[in-house]
mmCIF file of the N, C-alpha and C atoms, coordinates in Angstrom:
data_MODEL
# 
_entry.id   MODEL 
# 
loop_
_atom_site.group_PDB 
_atom_site.id 
_atom_site.type_symbol 
_atom_site.label_atom_id 
_atom_site.label_alt_id 
_atom_site.label_comp_id 
_atom_site.label_asym_id 
_atom_site.label_entity_id 
_atom_site.label_seq_id 
_atom_site.pdbx_PDB_ins_code 
_atom_site.Cartn_x 
_atom_site.Cartn_y 
_atom_site.Cartn_z 
_atom_site.occupancy 
_atom_site.B_iso_or_equiv 
_atom_site.pdbx_formal_charge 
_atom_site.auth_seq_id 
_atom_site.auth_comp_id 
_atom_site.auth_asym_id 
_atom_site.auth_atom_id 
_atom_site.pdbx_PDB_model_num 
ATOM 1   N N  . MET A 1 1  ? -12.294 5.513   -3.016  1.00 0.00 ? 1  MET A N  1 
ATOM 2   C CA . MET A 1 1  ? -11.297 5.951   -2.063  1.00 0.00 ? 1  MET A CA 1 
ATOM 3   C C  . MET A 1 1  ? -10.194 6.715   -2.785  1.00 0.00 ? 1  MET A C  1 
ATOM 4   N N  . ASP A 1 2  ? -9.781  7.812   -2.208  1.00 0.00 ? 2  ASP A N  1 
ATOM 5   C CA . ASP A 1 2  ? -8.666  8.579   -2.759  1.00 0.00 ? 2  ASP A CA 1 
ATOM 6   C C  . ASP A 1 2  ? -7.393  8.111   -2.063  1.00 0.00 ? 2  ASP A C  1 
ATOM 7   N N  . TYR A 1 3  ? -6.713  7.168   -2.690  1.00 0.00 ? 3  TYR A N  1 
ATOM 8   C CA . TYR A 1 3  ? -5.515  6.592   -2.082  1.00 0.00 ? 3  TYR A CA 1 
ATOM 9   C C  . TYR A 1 3  ? -4.388  7.607   -1.953  1.00 0.00 ? 3  TYR A C  1 
ATOM 10  N N  . ARG A 1 4  ? -4.456  8.698   -2.681  1.00 0.00 ? 4  ARG A N  1 
ATOM 11  C CA . ARG A 1 4  ? -3.386  9.698   -2.641  1.00 0.00 ? 4  ARG A CA 1 
ATOM 12  C C  . ARG A 1 4  ? -3.240  10.351  -1.266  1.00 0.00 ? 4  ARG A C  1 
ATOM 13  N N  . LYS A 1 5  ? -4.257  10.241  -0.439  1.00 0.00 ? 5  LYS A N  1 
ATOM 14  C CA . LYS A 1 5  ? -4.161  10.758  0.929   1.00 0.00 ? 5  LYS A CA 1 
ATOM 15  C C  . LYS A 1 5  ? -3.338  9.826   1.813   1.00 0.00 ? 5  LYS A C  1 
ATOM 16  N N  . HIS A 1 6  ? -3.127  8.597   1.355   1.00 0.00 ? 6  HIS A N  1 
ATOM 17  C CA . HIS A 1 6  ? -2.466  7.583   2.170   1.00 0.00 ? 6  HIS A CA 1 
ATOM 18  C C  . HIS A 1 6  ? -1.146  7.076   1.594   1.00 0.00 ? 6  HIS A C  1 
ATOM 19  N N  . ILE A 1 7  ? -0.966  7.188   0.290   1.00 0.00 ? 7  ILE A N  1 
ATOM 20  C CA . ILE A 1 7  ? 0.204   6.619   -0.382  1.00 0.00 ? 7  ILE A CA 1 
ATOM 21  C C  . ILE A 1 7  ? 1.075   7.758   -0.920  1.00 0.00 ? 7  ILE A C  1 
ATOM 22  N N  . VAL A 1 8  ? 2.384   7.672   -0.645  1.00 0.00 ? 8  VAL A N  1 
ATOM 23  C CA . VAL A 1 8  ? 3.317   8.684   -1.135  1.00 0.00 ? 8  VAL A CA 1 
ATOM 24  C C  . VAL A 1 8  ? 4.473   8.008   -1.868  1.00 0.00 ? 8  VAL A C  1 
ATOM 25  N N  . ILE A 1 9  ? 5.033   8.741   -2.813  1.00 0.00 ? 9  ILE A N  1 
ATOM 26  C CA . ILE A 1 9  ? 6.228   8.285   -3.514  1.00 0.00 ? 9  ILE A CA 1 
ATOM 27  C C  . ILE A 1 9  ? 7.277   9.370   -3.321  1.00 0.00 ? 9  ILE A C  1 
ATOM 28  N N  . ASP A 1 10 ? 8.313   9.027   -2.562  1.00 0.00 ? 10 ASP A N  1 
ATOM 29  C CA . ASP A 1 10 ? 9.373   9.974   -2.227  1.00 0.00 ? 10 ASP A CA 1 
ATOM 30  C C  . ASP A 1 10 ? 10.708  9.289   -2.505  1.00 0.00 ? 10 ASP A C  1 
ATOM 31  N N  . PRO A 1 11 ? 11.509  9.843   -3.391  1.00 0.00 ? 11 PRO A N  1 
ATOM 32  C CA . PRO A 1 11 ? 12.796  9.220   -3.720  1.00 0.00 ? 11 PRO A CA 1 
ATOM 33  C C  . PRO A 1 11 ? 13.695  8.990   -2.504  1.00 0.00 ? 11 PRO A C  1 
ATOM 34  N N  . ALA A 1 12 ? 13.479  9.751   -1.426  1.00 0.00 ? 12 ALA A N  1 
ATOM 35  C CA . ALA A 1 12 ? 14.298  9.618   -0.224  1.00 0.00 ? 12 ALA A CA 1 
ATOM 36  C C  . ALA A 1 12 ? 13.821  8.481   0.692   1.00 0.00 ? 12 ALA A C  1 
ATOM 37  N N  . ILE A 1 13 ? 12.668  7.913   0.392   1.00 0.00 ? 13 ILE A N  1 
ATOM 38  C CA . ILE A 1 13 ? 12.120  6.843   1.229   1.00 0.00 ? 13 ILE A CA 1 
ATOM 39  C C  . ILE A 1 13 ? 11.998  5.578   0.404   1.00 0.00 ? 13 ILE A C  1 
ATOM 40  N N  . ARG A 1 14 ? 12.679  4.532   0.848   1.00 0.00 ? 14 ARG A N  1 
ATOM 41  C CA . ARG A 1 14 ? 12.641  3.208   0.207   1.00 0.00 ? 14 ARG A CA 1 
ATOM 42  C C  . ARG A 1 14 ? 12.873  3.290   -1.298  1.00 0.00 ? 14 ARG A C  1 
ATOM 43  N N  . SER A 1 15 ? 13.802  4.121   -1.691  1.00 0.00 ? 15 SER A N  1 
ATOM 44  C CA . SER A 1 15 ? 14.207  4.277   -3.107  1.00 0.00 ? 15 SER A CA 1 
ATOM 45  C C  . SER A 1 15 ? 13.051  4.684   -4.019  1.00 0.00 ? 15 SER A C  1 
ATOM 46  N N  . GLY A 1 16 ? 12.100  5.409   -3.470  1.00 0.00 ? 16 GLY A N  1 
ATOM 47  C CA . GLY A 1 16 ? 10.999  5.917   -4.280  1.00 0.00 ? 16 GLY A CA 1 
ATOM 48  C C  . GLY A 1 16 ? 9.860   4.947   -4.498  1.00 0.00 ? 16 GLY A C  1 
ATOM 49  N N  . LYS A 1 17 ? 9.877   3.820   -3.772  1.00 0.00 ? 17 LYS A N  1 
ATOM 50  C CA . LYS A 1 17 ? 8.750   2.883   -3.902  1.00 0.00 ? 17 LYS A CA 1 
ATOM 51  C C  . LYS A 1 17 ? 7.530   3.500   -3.211  1.00 0.00 ? 17 LYS A C  1 
ATOM 52  N N  . PRO A 1 18 ? 6.342   3.219   -3.718  1.00 0.00 ? 18 PRO A N  1 
ATOM 53  C CA . PRO A 1 18 ? 5.139   3.743   -3.065  1.00 0.00 ? 18 PRO A CA 1 
ATOM 54  C C  . PRO A 1 18 ? 5.026   3.208   -1.640  1.00 0.00 ? 18 PRO A C  1 
ATOM 55  N N  . CYS A 1 19 ? 4.866   4.120   -0.684  1.00 0.00 ? 19 CYS A N  1 
ATOM 56  C CA . CYS A 1 19 ? 4.780   3.759   0.733   1.00 0.00 ? 19 CYS A CA 1 
ATOM 57  C C  . CYS A 1 19 ? 3.535   4.369   1.365   1.00 0.00 ? 19 CYS A C  1 
ATOM 58  N N  . VAL A 1 20 ? 3.136   3.765   2.470   1.00 0.00 ? 20 VAL A N  1 
ATOM 59  C CA . VAL A 1 20 ? 2.062   4.348   3.267   1.00 0.00 ? 20 VAL A CA 1 
ATOM 60  C C  . VAL A 1 20 ? 2.620   5.613   3.923   1.00 0.00 ? 20 VAL A C  1 
ATOM 61  N N  . LYS A 1 21 ? 1.896   6.687   3.802   1.00 0.00 ? 21 LYS A N  1 
ATOM 62  C CA . LYS A 1 21 ? 2.324   7.998   4.299   1.00 0.00 ? 21 LYS A CA 1 
ATOM 63  C C  . LYS A 1 21 ? 2.708   7.917   5.780   1.00 0.00 ? 21 LYS A C  1 
ATOM 64  N N  . GLY A 1 22 ? 3.866   8.493   6.096   1.00 0.00 ? 22 GLY A N  1 
ATOM 65  C CA . GLY A 1 22 ? 4.322   8.526   7.478   1.00 0.00 ? 22 GLY A CA 1 
ATOM 66  C C  . GLY A 1 22 ? 5.008   7.251   7.940   1.00 0.00 ? 22 GLY A C  1 
ATOM 67  N N  . THR A 1 23 ? 5.195   6.290   7.023   1.00 0.00 ? 23 THR A N  1 
ATOM 68  C CA . THR A 1 23 ? 5.852   5.030   7.360   1.00 0.00 ? 23 THR A CA 1 
ATOM 69  C C  . THR A 1 23 ? 6.878   4.701   6.283   1.00 0.00 ? 23 THR A C  1 
ATOM 70  N N  . ARG A 1 24 ? 7.597   3.616   6.487   1.00 0.00 ? 24 ARG A N  1 
ATOM 71  C CA . ARG A 1 24 ? 8.489   3.078   5.469   1.00 0.00 ? 24 ARG A CA 1 
ATOM 72  C C  . ARG A 1 24 ? 7.910   1.759   4.936   1.00 0.00 ? 24 ARG A C  1 
ATOM 73  N N  . ILE A 1 25 ? 6.637   1.537   5.166   1.00 0.00 ? 25 ILE A N  1 
ATOM 74  C CA . ILE A 1 25 ? 5.966   0.308   4.724   1.00 0.00 ? 25 ILE A CA 1 
ATOM 75  C C  . ILE A 1 25 ? 5.493   0.516   3.290   1.00 0.00 ? 25 ILE A C  1 
ATOM 76  N N  . THR A 1 26 ? 5.981   -0.347  2.379   1.00 0.00 ? 26 THR A N  1 
ATOM 77  C CA . THR A 1 26 ? 5.634   -0.184  0.969   1.00 0.00 ? 26 THR A CA 1 
ATOM 78  C C  . THR A 1 26 ? 4.286   -0.823  0.642   1.00 0.00 ? 26 THR A C  1 
ATOM 79  N N  . VAL A 1 27 ? 3.693   -0.322  -0.428  1.00 0.00 ? 27 VAL A N  1 
ATOM 80  C CA . VAL A 1 27 ? 2.469   -0.925  -0.955  1.00 0.00 ? 27 VAL A CA 1 
ATOM 81  C C  . VAL A 1 27 ? 2.739   -2.389  -1.292  1.00 0.00 ? 27 VAL A C  1 
ATOM 82  N N  . TYR A 1 28 ? 3.915   -2.649  -1.873  1.00 0.00 ? 28 TYR A N  1 
ATOM 83  C CA . TYR A 1 28 ? 4.320   -4.011  -2.229  1.00 0.00 ? 28 TYR A CA 1 
ATOM 84  C C  . TYR A 1 28 ? 4.299   -4.926  -1.006  1.00 0.00 ? 28 TYR A C  1 
ATOM 85  N N  . ASP A 1 29 ? 4.819   -4.447  0.121   1.00 0.00 ? 29 ASP A N  1 
ATOM 86  C CA . ASP A 1 29 ? 4.830   -5.246  1.349   1.00 0.00 ? 29 ASP A CA 1 
ATOM 87  C C  . ASP A 1 29 ? 3.404   -5.588  1.788   1.00 0.00 ? 29 ASP A C  1 
ATOM 88  N N  . VAL A 1 30 ? 2.559   -4.582  1.832   1.00 0.00 ? 30 VAL A N  1 
ATOM 89  C CA . VAL A 1 30 ? 1.173   -4.793  2.269   1.00 0.00 ? 30 VAL A CA 1 
ATOM 90  C C  . VAL A 1 30 ? 0.460   -5.775  1.343   1.00 0.00 ? 30 VAL A C  1 
ATOM 91  N N  . LEU A 1 31 ? 0.619   -5.598  0.034   1.00 0.00 ? 31 LEU A N  1 
ATOM 92  C CA . LEU A 1 31 ? -0.014  -6.517  -0.918  1.00 0.00 ? 31 LEU A CA 1 
ATOM 93  C C  . LEU A 1 31 ? 0.519   -7.935  -0.736  1.00 0.00 ? 31 LEU A C  1 
ATOM 94  N N  . GLY A 1 32 ? 1.802   -8.052  -0.467  1.00 0.00 ? 32 GLY A N  1 
ATOM 95  C CA . GLY A 1 32 ? 2.395   -9.368  -0.245  1.00 0.00 ? 32 GLY A CA 1 
ATOM 96  C C  . GLY A 1 32 ? 1.805   -10.066 0.966   1.00 0.00 ? 32 GLY A C  1 
ATOM 97  N N  . TYR A 1 33 ? 1.608   -9.329  2.058   1.00 0.00 ? 33 TYR A N  1 
ATOM 98  C CA . TYR A 1 33 ? 1.006   -9.925  3.252   1.00 0.00 ? 33 TYR A CA 1 
ATOM 99  C C  . TYR A 1 33 ? -0.426  -10.371 2.970   1.00 0.00 ? 33 TYR A C  1 
ATOM 100 N N  . LEU A 1 34 ? -1.174  -9.556  2.269   1.00 0.00 ? 34 LEU A N  1 
ATOM 101 C CA . LEU A 1 34 ? -2.554  -9.925  1.936   1.00 0.00 ? 34 LEU A CA 1 
ATOM 102 C C  . LEU A 1 34 ? -2.583  -11.144 1.014   1.00 0.00 ? 34 LEU A C  1 
ATOM 103 N N  . ALA A 1 35 ? -1.680  -11.174 0.032   1.00 0.00 ? 35 ALA A N  1 
ATOM 104 C CA . ALA A 1 35 ? -1.621  -12.302 -0.902  1.00 0.00 ? 35 ALA A CA 1 
ATOM 105 C C  . ALA A 1 35 ? -1.221  -13.587 -0.196  1.00 0.00 ? 35 ALA A C  1 
ATOM 106 N N  . ALA A 1 36 ? -0.441  -13.462 0.871   1.00 0.00 ? 36 ALA A N  1 
ATOM 107 C CA . ALA A 1 36 ? -0.005  -14.636 1.628   1.00 0.00 ? 36 ALA A CA 1 
ATOM 108 C C  . ALA A 1 36 ? -1.108  -15.182 2.527   1.00 0.00 ? 36 ALA A C  1 
ATOM 109 N N  . GLY A 1 37 ? -2.217  -14.446 2.598   1.00 0.00 ? 37 GLY A N  1 
ATOM 110 C CA . GLY A 1 37 ? -3.358  -14.952 3.363   1.00 0.00 ? 37 GLY A CA 1 
ATOM 111 C C  . GLY A 1 37 ? -3.677  -14.187 4.631   1.00 0.00 ? 37 GLY A C  1 
ATOM 112 N N  . MET A 1 38 ? -2.892  -13.161 4.933   1.00 0.00 ? 38 MET A N  1 
ATOM 113 C CA . MET A 1 38 ? -3.211  -12.361 6.120   1.00 0.00 ? 38 MET A CA 1 
ATOM 114 C C  . MET A 1 38 ? -4.468  -11.540 5.855   1.00 0.00 ? 38 MET A C  1 
ATOM 115 N N  . SER A 1 39 ? -5.251  -11.364 6.891   1.00 0.00 ? 39 SER A N  1 
ATOM 116 C CA . SER A 1 39 ? -6.430  -10.498 6.759   1.00 0.00 ? 39 SER A CA 1 
ATOM 117 C C  . SER A 1 39 ? -5.994  -9.051  6.997   1.00 0.00 ? 39 SER A C  1 
ATOM 118 N N  . VAL A 1 40 ? -6.863  -8.134  6.638   1.00 0.00 ? 40 VAL A N  1 
ATOM 119 C CA . VAL A 1 40 ? -6.588  -6.715  6.882   1.00 0.00 ? 40 VAL A CA 1 
ATOM 120 C C  . VAL A 1 40 ? -6.349  -6.505  8.374   1.00 0.00 ? 40 VAL A C  1 
ATOM 121 N N  . GLU A 1 41 ? -7.144  -7.151  9.196   1.00 0.00 ? 41 GLU A N  1 
ATOM 122 C CA . GLU A 1 41 ? -7.016  -7.014  10.648  1.00 0.00 ? 41 GLU A CA 1 
ATOM 123 C C  . GLU A 1 41 ? -5.663  -7.516  11.136  1.00 0.00 ? 41 GLU A C  1 
ATOM 124 N N  . GLN A 1 42 ? -5.171  -8.617  10.565  1.00 0.00 ? 42 GLN A N  1 
ATOM 125 C CA . GLN A 1 42 ? -3.870  -9.148  10.956  1.00 0.00 ? 42 GLN A CA 1 
ATOM 126 C C  . GLN A 1 42 ? -2.736  -8.212  10.559  1.00 0.00 ? 42 GLN A C  1 
ATOM 127 N N  . VAL A 1 43 ? -2.835  -7.644  9.374   1.00 0.00 ? 43 VAL A N  1 
ATOM 128 C CA . VAL A 1 43 ? -1.806  -6.708  8.919   1.00 0.00 ? 43 VAL A CA 1 
ATOM 129 C C  . VAL A 1 43 ? -1.762  -5.504  9.852   1.00 0.00 ? 43 VAL A C  1 
ATOM 130 N N  . VAL A 1 44 ? -2.924  -4.964  10.177  1.00 0.00 ? 44 VAL A N  1 
ATOM 131 C CA . VAL A 1 44 ? -2.994  -3.797  11.063  1.00 0.00 ? 44 VAL A CA 1 
ATOM 132 C C  . VAL A 1 44 ? -2.487  -4.158  12.462  1.00 0.00 ? 44 VAL A C  1 
ATOM 133 N N  . ALA A 1 45 ? -2.770  -5.362  12.930  1.00 0.00 ? 45 ALA A N  1 
ATOM 134 C CA . ALA A 1 45 ? -2.292  -5.785  14.252  1.00 0.00 ? 45 ALA A CA 1 
ATOM 135 C C  . ALA A 1 45 ? -0.769  -5.931  14.268  1.00 0.00 ? 45 ALA A C  1 
ATOM 136 N N  . ASP A 1 46 ? -0.191  -6.427  13.175  1.00 0.00 ? 46 ASP A N  1 
ATOM 137 C CA . ASP A 1 46 ? 1.262   -6.617  13.096  1.00 0.00 ? 46 ASP A CA 1 
ATOM 138 C C  . ASP A 1 46 ? 2.014   -5.315  12.883  1.00 0.00 ? 46 ASP A C  1 
ATOM 139 N N  . PHE A 1 47 ? 1.350   -4.321  12.301  1.00 0.00 ? 47 PHE A N  1 
ATOM 140 C CA . PHE A 1 47 ? 1.976   -3.034  12.012  1.00 0.00 ? 47 PHE A CA 1 
ATOM 141 C C  . PHE A 1 47 ? 1.107   -1.922  12.602  1.00 0.00 ? 47 PHE A C  1 
ATOM 142 N N  . PRO A 1 48 ? 1.314   -1.610  13.882  1.00 0.00 ? 48 PRO A N  1 
ATOM 143 C CA . PRO A 1 48 ? 0.445   -0.647  14.575  1.00 0.00 ? 48 PRO A CA 1 
ATOM 144 C C  . PRO A 1 48 ? 0.403   0.742   13.950  1.00 0.00 ? 48 PRO A C  1 
ATOM 145 N N  . THR A 1 49 ? 1.396   1.078   13.111  1.00 0.00 ? 49 THR A N  1 
ATOM 146 C CA . THR A 1 49 ? 1.354   2.392   12.471  1.00 0.00 ? 49 THR A CA 1 
ATOM 147 C C  . THR A 1 49 ? 0.348   2.431   11.326  1.00 0.00 ? 49 THR A C  1 
ATOM 148 N N  . LEU A 1 50 ? -0.113  1.253   10.892  1.00 0.00 ? 50 LEU A N  1 
ATOM 149 C CA . LEU A 1 50 ? -1.095  1.189   9.801   1.00 0.00 ? 50 LEU A CA 1 
ATOM 150 C C  . LEU A 1 50 ? -2.509  1.210   10.344  1.00 0.00 ? 50 LEU A C  1 
ATOM 151 N N  . LYS A 1 51 ? -3.383  1.781   9.551   1.00 0.00 ? 51 LYS A N  1 
ATOM 152 C CA . LYS A 1 51 ? -4.818  1.749   9.843   1.00 0.00 ? 51 LYS A CA 1 
ATOM 153 C C  . LYS A 1 51 ? -5.509  0.987   8.710   1.00 0.00 ? 51 LYS A C  1 
ATOM 154 N N  . THR A 1 52 ? -6.709  0.560   8.964   1.00 0.00 ? 52 THR A N  1 
ATOM 155 C CA . THR A 1 52 ? -7.473  -0.180  7.958   1.00 0.00 ? 52 THR A CA 1 
ATOM 156 C C  . THR A 1 52 ? -7.551  0.614   6.658   1.00 0.00 ? 52 THR A C  1 
ATOM 157 N N  . GLU A 1 53 ? -7.734  1.927   6.752   1.00 0.00 ? 53 GLU A N  1 
ATOM 158 C CA . GLU A 1 53 ? -7.826  2.764   5.550   1.00 0.00 ? 53 GLU A CA 1 
ATOM 159 C C  . GLU A 1 53 ? -6.527  2.733   4.752   1.00 0.00 ? 53 GLU A C  1 
ATOM 160 N N  . ASP A 1 54 ? -5.391  2.601   5.443   1.00 0.00 ? 54 ASP A N  1 
ATOM 161 C CA . ASP A 1 54 ? -4.105  2.524   4.755   1.00 0.00 ? 54 ASP A CA 1 
ATOM 162 C C  . ASP A 1 54 ? -4.003  1.249   3.914   1.00 0.00 ? 54 ASP A C  1 
ATOM 163 N N  . VAL A 1 55 ? -4.450  0.150   4.485   1.00 0.00 ? 55 VAL A N  1 
ATOM 164 C CA . VAL A 1 55 ? -4.410  -1.131  3.758   1.00 0.00 ? 55 VAL A CA 1 
ATOM 165 C C  . VAL A 1 55 ? -5.340  -1.059  2.545   1.00 0.00 ? 55 VAL A C  1 
ATOM 166 N N  . ARG A 1 56 ? -6.510  -0.514  2.736   1.00 0.00 ? 56 ARG A N  1 
ATOM 167 C CA . ARG A 1 56 ? -7.447  -0.373  1.621   1.00 0.00 ? 56 ARG A CA 1 
ATOM 168 C C  . ARG A 1 56 ? -6.886  0.581   0.556   1.00 0.00 ? 56 ARG A C  1 
ATOM 169 N N  . ALA A 1 57 ? -6.167  1.603   0.983   1.00 0.00 ? 57 ALA A N  1 
ATOM 170 C CA . ALA A 1 57 ? -5.536  2.523   0.036   1.00 0.00 ? 57 ALA A CA 1 
ATOM 171 C C  . ALA A 1 57 ? -4.481  1.799   -0.795  1.00 0.00 ? 57 ALA A C  1 
ATOM 172 N N  . CYS A 1 58 ? -3.760  0.859   -0.187  1.00 0.00 ? 58 CYS A N  1 
ATOM 173 C CA . CYS A 1 58 ? -2.783  0.059   -0.943  1.00 0.00 ? 58 CYS A CA 1 
ATOM 174 C C  . CYS A 1 58 ? -3.488  -0.740  -2.034  1.00 0.00 ? 58 CYS A C  1 
ATOM 175 N N  . LEU A 1 59 ? -4.625  -1.312  -1.710  1.00 0.00 ? 59 LEU A N  1 
ATOM 176 C CA . LEU A 1 59 ? -5.395  -2.061  -2.707  1.00 0.00 ? 59 LEU A CA 1 
ATOM 177 C C  . LEU A 1 59 ? -5.900  -1.139  -3.813  1.00 0.00 ? 59 LEU A C  1 
ATOM 178 N N  . ALA A 1 60 ? -6.385  0.035   -3.433  1.00 0.00 ? 60 ALA A N  1 
ATOM 179 C CA . ALA A 1 60 ? -6.885  0.986   -4.429  1.00 0.00 ? 60 ALA A CA 1 
ATOM 180 C C  . ALA A 1 60 ? -5.744  1.471   -5.326  1.00 0.00 ? 60 ALA A C  1 
ATOM 181 N N  . PHE A 1 61 ? -4.565  1.708   -4.750  1.00 0.00 ? 61 PHE A N  1 
ATOM 182 C CA . PHE A 1 61 ? -3.405  2.129   -5.521  1.00 0.00 ? 61 PHE A CA 1 
ATOM 183 C C  . PHE A 1 61 ? -3.038  1.056   -6.546  1.00 0.00 ? 61 PHE A C  1 
ATOM 184 N N  . ALA A 1 62 ? -2.992  -0.191  -6.097  1.00 0.00 ? 62 ALA A N  1 
ATOM 185 C CA . ALA A 1 62 ? -2.644  -1.299  -6.999  1.00 0.00 ? 62 ALA A CA 1 
ATOM 186 C C  . ALA A 1 62 ? -3.684  -1.450  -8.107  1.00 0.00 ? 62 ALA A C  1 
ATOM 187 N N  . ALA A 1 63 ? -4.946  -1.310  -7.759  1.00 0.00 ? 63 ALA A N  1 
ATOM 188 C CA . ALA A 1 63 ? -6.008  -1.420  -8.766  1.00 0.00 ? 63 ALA A CA 1 
ATOM 189 C C  . ALA A 1 63 ? -5.884  -0.304  -9.799  1.00 0.00 ? 63 ALA A C  1 
ATOM 190 N N  . ASP A 1 64 ? -5.590  0.898   -9.341  1.00 0.00 ? 64 ASP A N  1 
ATOM 191 C CA . ASP A 1 64 ? -5.442  2.030   -10.252 1.00 0.00 ? 64 ASP A CA 1 
ATOM 192 C C  . ASP A 1 64 ? -4.232  1.834   -11.159 1.00 0.00 ? 64 ASP A C  1 
ATOM 193 N N  . ARG A 1 65 ? -3.144  1.364   -10.598 1.00 0.00 ? 65 ARG A N  1 
ATOM 194 C CA . ARG A 1 65 ? -1.942  1.134   -11.397 1.00 0.00 ? 65 ARG A CA 1 
ATOM 195 C C  . ARG A 1 65 ? -2.194  0.040   -12.426 1.00 0.00 ? 65 ARG A C  1 
ATOM 196 N N  . GLU A 1 66 ? -2.901  -0.988  -12.053 1.00 0.00 ? 66 GLU A N  1 
ATOM 197 C CA . GLU A 1 66 ? -3.237  -2.073  -12.983 1.00 0.00 ? 66 GLU A CA 1 
ATOM 198 C C  . GLU A 1 66 ? -4.125  -1.561  -14.122 1.00 0.00 ? 66 GLU A C  1 
ATOM 199 N N  . ARG A 1 67 ? -5.056  -0.691  -13.782 1.00 0.00 ? 67 ARG A N  1 
ATOM 200 C CA . ARG A 1 67 ? -5.963  -0.128  -14.770 1.00 0.00 ? 67 ARG A CA 1 
ATOM 201 C C  . ARG A 1 67 ? -5.202  0.697   -15.813 1.00 0.00 ? 67 ARG A C  1 
ATOM 202 N N  . LYS A 1 68 ? -4.105  1.323   -15.391 1.00 0.00 ? 68 LYS A N  1 
ATOM 203 C CA . LYS A 1 68 ? -3.348  2.197   -16.266 1.00 0.00 ? 68 LYS A CA 1 
ATOM 204 C C  . LYS A 1 68 ? -2.320  1.466   -17.138 1.00 0.00 ? 68 LYS A C  1 
ATOM 205 N N  . LEU A 1 69 ? -2.109  0.177   -16.882 1.00 0.00 ? 69 LEU A N  1 
ATOM 206 C CA . LEU A 1 69 ? -1.128  -0.568  -17.682 1.00 0.00 ? 69 LEU A CA 1 
ATOM 207 C C  . LEU A 1 69 ? -1.575  -0.627  -19.146 1.00 0.00 ? 69 LEU A C  1 
ATOM 208 N N  . ALA A 1 70 ? -0.630  -0.415  -20.025 1.00 0.00 ? 70 ALA A N  1 
ATOM 209 C CA . ALA A 1 70 ? -0.922  -0.497  -21.463 1.00 0.00 ? 70 ALA A CA 1 
ATOM 210 C C  . ALA A 1 70 ? -1.008  -1.963  -21.890 1.00 0.00 ? 70 ALA A C  1 
ATOM 211 N N  . VAL A 1 71 ? -1.933  -2.233  -22.751 1.00 0.00 ? 71 VAL A N  1 
ATOM 212 C CA . VAL A 1 71 ? -2.085  -3.577  -23.295 1.00 0.00 ? 71 VAL A CA 1 
ATOM 213 C C  . VAL A 1 71 ? -1.311  -3.639  -24.591 1.00 0.00 ? 71 VAL A C  1 
ATOM 214 N N  . ALA A 1 72 ? -0.418  -4.620  -24.676 1.00 0.00 ? 72 ALA A N  1 
ATOM 215 C CA . ALA A 1 72 ? 0.415   -4.739  -25.883 1.00 0.00 ? 72 ALA A CA 1 
ATOM 216 C C  . ALA A 1 72 ? -0.287  -5.567  -26.936 1.00 0.00 ? 72 ALA A C  1 
# 
């Protein structure tokens, strides 16, 4: 999945935190809901501006960022 179609970083939106395109919902928020036990379907139901692909893009973004972390 190319998460870049769904995730944007804009200094004018949420202080430059990665957000779902067209929303003010951060990747951090979505990951937090999933980590708390919500399903993808529940997240999408609670946030009608999100689509399933957006939630999956948040996961792909986090995985890519984790992959790029330097090992000390």
